[in-house]
N, C-alpha and C positions, 0 to 999 in steps of 0.2 A: 386543624382538627375541628369537628363540628361544635357549635356553641349550644349550650343548654340554656334555655330562656328562664329557667326557674330561678327565683330569688332566694339566695341562701338565708337560712334561718339561724339566728345566733342565740346561744343559750349560756346562762351563767350557772356555775357550779361551785359547791363548797365542800371541802374535805379537810379535816384536821387543822382548821384555822386558815387554810389557803383558799383564796378566791381565784377561779380560773374559768376558761371559756371554751366553747366549741362552736363550730359552724357546720351546719348540715345542709347539703343541697340534694334535692330529690331528682332521681333519674326519671325520664319519660317512659323508659321501658326496662326496668331492672331485670337482669338475668341471673344474678347471684347475690349473695349477702352483701350488705354495705361494706365499703372499703374505708378503713381508717388510715390517714396519712400522718405519720409522726416524723418530723424533720430534724434538722441539725440544731446546733447550739444557738444560733441567732434566727432560726426559722420562725415565721409567723403563720398563723392559720390562713392568712390571705395570700400567701406567697406561692401557691402550688400551680397557678397558671394553666399551662397546656396539659400538665399531668392530670389535674383535677377535671378539666374539660373532657379529655379523652376518656377518662374512666366513667364519666356521667352517661356515656352512651350505653353503659352496661350495668351500672349499679349506683345507688346512692353513695355520696362521698361525705365523710365526716373528717373535718380538719380541726384538731384540738390545739389550744394554747394551754398545755399542761403546766403545773407549777414549775417555774424556771424558764418558760417560753413566752414570747409575745406580750400580750396584755396581762398575763397571769402574774401572781405574786412571785417574787424571787424565791428560789429554793436554796437554802444555805449549802455551801460546798461540802459540809461534813455529812450530808445525807446522800444515800445512794439512790438506785432506781425504784425502790419500793413505793415511795410516796407517789411519783407520777404514774406508776403502774396501777396502784389502787385508785388514783384519780381517774384513770381511763375506765376502770370498772364502774365507778360512780357515774361517769358520763353515759355509759351504756344503760345503766339502771335508770337514770333520769330520762333518757330518750326511749325507754322501753324496747331495747334491742337485745335479743338473746345472744346472737353470734355475729361476728364480723370477720371479714378478711382484713389483714393488717399489712401495711407497708411501713417499715421503719428504716430510716437512713441515718448514717453517720452517728453522731452522738445519741440520737434517738433510738438506735438499734438496741442499746442495752435495756431500754424500757420495753421494747417489743419482746426481747428475749425473756425478760423477767415476767412479763405478763403471760407468756406462754408457759413458763414454769409454774406460776401460782394459780392461773385460771385458764387451763387449756380448754375447758368446756366452752369458753366464750369466743374462741378463735376457730374459724373453719380452716383457713390456710394463711400462711405468713410469708412475706418477702422481706429479707433483711439486706440492705445495700450499704456498702462501705462499712461493714460491721467492725465495731471496735469495742473491746472490753477495757483496753488500756492503750494509750498512745505509744506506738513503737519508739524505741530509744532514739532512732535517727530523726524522728519528727519532733522530739521534745524541745530541742533548742529553739526552733522557729515558733512553736506554740508558746513557750515561755516568753520569748521576745514580744509576741503579739499581746500577751497579757500585760507585760510591763508597759507597753505603749498605751494600752487601754486604761491602765491605772495612773500613769504619770505623764503620758504624752511624750513628744508632741502629738496631739490628736490627729493631725493631718497625715502622720506616718502610720497610724494604726491600720487604716484600710488596706494600703499596699502590702503591709506585713501579713495581715490576715489572709489576703488573696494568695500571696506566695506560699503560705503554709498549706492552703487547701488545694492549690492547683499544681499540676506537674509542669516542668519546663519542656516536656516533650513537644515537638512541633506538630505531630499528627493527632490533634485532638479536635473533634468536631465543634464548630462554632466557638473556637477558643477566644478570639478577640471579643466577640459579643458577650460571652459569659464573663470575661474579665471586667468588661464595662458594667454589666449588671451587678456583679459583686462589689465593685468599687463604689457604685452608687449606693448600694445597700449599706455597706460598712461606713461609707462617708456620711450617711444620714442617721447613723445610730446616735440616739440621745443617751443621757446619763443612765436611764433605767435599762436600756438595751446593753450598754457596756457593763453595767453591774451584773446582769445575767450572764453575759459572755464570760466575764472574769470568774464568776462562781461556777459555771458549767465546765469551763476549761480546767479550773483548779480541781474540780471533782475528778476529771479524767486523769490529771497529772498525779493525783494523790493515791489512787487505788485502782484495783481491777473491778470494773463495773459489771462484768459478766462472770458468774460462777458456773462453770460447766459441769459441776458435780451432779446436778439434777437435770437429766436430759429432758428438754421440752418435748412433750408428746403431741406435737402439732406438725403436720406436713409443712416443711420450711424450705424455701429457695433462697440461697445466698448468692449475692451478685456484687460485682464491683467492676471498675474499668481496668483495662489491661495496663494502663499507665498510672494507676493509683499509687501515690507515694505516701499518703497519710495512713491508709489501711491497705497495705500491699496485698495483691491477689493471693499469694501463698498463705498469708496469715488468715485471710478471709476463708479460704478453702479449708484450712486446718480446723477452724472453728466450726465449719459446717459438719464435720465428722462427729461433733458432740450431739447432734440430733439424729435419732434413729431413722427418721424418714426425711431425707434431705436431698437437695439438688444443688448444683453449682453452675452458674452461668457467668462468663466473663465477657464484658462488652468491649468490642473493638472501638478504637478512636475515642476513648473516654478515660477520665481519671476518677477522682473522688466525687465528681459532680454530675453524675449520670442524668439526674432529673432536669438539669439545665442544658447539658450538652446533647443528649439523645432522648428527649422526652417522648417522641412518637414511638421509638423502639421500646422504651421502658413501659409505656402503656400497653403495647402489644404483648410484651412478656407477662405483665401482670394479668391482662385479660385471659391469656392462654392458661396461666397457672391457676388462677382463681376459678376458671371454668373446667379445670381438670383435663385440659387438652394435652396431647403429647407435645413435648418441647423438641420439635424437629424443624430442620430447615430454617434456623435462625440466622439469616444472612448478616446480622449485625453482631454476632457473637464469635469470639475466637475459641471459646471452650464451652461445651455443654455436657455436663456429667450427671448421671443418676447415681448418687453416692450410695444408694442402697445396695448397689451391685459391686461395690468396691470395698475391700477390707479396710477397716478403720486404721488410722495412724496410731502406732504404739508409742 
């Protein structure tokens, strides 16, 4: 992907006693509203790599460390997505940005969904990947085991357990060996603060439904996941997509829960098309492309 030479600008924010951060990189030729990238439970604002670079050819990119992420303060597990959603609004106010496009993945998708419910006027369009309001029953034992290892050790077993919980054992996943190495290094380098956030964020998911679909988000939203996703299976992701009145569903071939690492070029292409309001046609990397506005909702 082309490299943007702009130096990211880092900003400090405060809300409700929490200190948190954002990183904004300016595009040389912005074509649509800035894109906000909200990642998973151990994601940091510096971790977006090729996805961030690919988007910069089309828009400014804002990568936050919201409360509970990265350098930000820990978010206690008894709090839901409202605090990080309001923290995201404060970032937009601090940076003097009216509307953004949002990409939110995995654990962060509940924050994107909540933001669209409470502040739809701040979002132009939204992509939710590996969307989870609650961890499916079949995934819970592995997540509990990873939390136990993060809490009590042995520390060297935590990384492999976390990777196994996130990745599918299916052999046909793009760049599978490379992605496993990246994750193993990331989890292996986690310090005490990282682990405390992982424990709190995962316990938040294990203890409640983080997405309340009773208030349909009035934002054009594309839901996506990998065809082999075992953490947030495609059928559950598609089912949640029907809670939005203006929604699309795209399923990635040769991917599981970690699309941004396994198929970053294709994910950037999908986001650029969607945020530009282009038709979602001829996606060679997708097994399923559906405009759910034309399909009766699931009863």
